[in-house]
N, C-alpha and C positions, 0 to 999 in steps of 0.2 A: 172238827176242831175243838179243842180244850177252852176252858175259861180263859187262861191266861193269855191264849194267842188271838182269841175274840176282843179281849180288852185292850190288846196293842193296835188293833184296827180303830178303836174308838178315840174321836178327839175330844169328847167331853166327858164322859163317863167311866169313872177309874173304879168302880167297885164300891163307891159310897154308900153309906145307908141313905144318906140325904142329900138332896141336891145343894151344890155348892153355891149355886147360881141365886143372885135376888130375885124376886118377882116382877114380873113385867120385861125380863130379860128373855130375848128369845134362845139363848144358851141355854136357858131350863127346859125350853121344849127338847132340843136337841139333846140334852142329857137323858131326859126322860126316853126318848125315841131309842137312842142307843142301849139303854139298859133293858128296854124291853125286846130289842132285838138280840141282845147276849142271852136273854131268858127264851126266846123264840128258839133261837138256834140248839143252845143247851138241851131244849126239851124237843128237839124234832118236829117243831109245830110246822103241819102243812098247811097252815094259812100265808105264810112266808112264800110257800111255793106259789099260792093264786097271787100273791103281790108281786111276787116277781115275772109272773106270767103276763099280767096286765102292762107293768113296767116296760117289759120288753115290747109289747105292741104299740107303745106309745112312741110319739115323736121324739120324747126326750132321751132315749135310751142312747142313740148315736151321738147325741149332744153332749153326754156325760160321761166320757170315757176317761177314766182316772184311776187311781187306787183305791179308792172306797169300794167295799164289796157291794155286789151287785144285790143282792139281798137287803142289805142296809138301805140302799139306795131306793129300793124297792117299797121298802117300809116307809122311807120319809115320803115317797111319792104318793103312797097311800093316803097316807094321813094329811098331806095336803089336799088332795083330792077331795078327802072327807069333809074337813073342816073348812078349808079356803074356796076352793072351786073346782066341781067336778069333772070338769075336762083337765085341769092341769094349767090353766092360763096363769102366767108369773111364778110356774115352779122353777125354770131356769135361776131367777132371779133369788127365789128361796133357797134352790140349793147352793149357789154361791155363797149367801150368808152363812150358810151352815160351813162349808168349806172354809171360809174367811173369820168366823169367829164373830160376826158382827150381829150384835143385839138389838 
């Protein structure tokens, strides 16, 4: 996929150089993760493949069927597990906040 197509799939990142969201706003994290996802996809990072494999094996894979690209969801899941809860407890609420733009 090209950069333009990837950006169309982002809810927060629109190719800005700096994040438009204020500090302590959850959308700032979502913006950053989407930016990272776009760069990972453009650079064909194999890291995102590992994230996707773990996400598919999780209980959340079947619970988040929508139009968000699986590899973007996998990155969100990975970051949630890394920073909040290793087993992903609470991920569905976090993901709903991502979809709904709740800070």
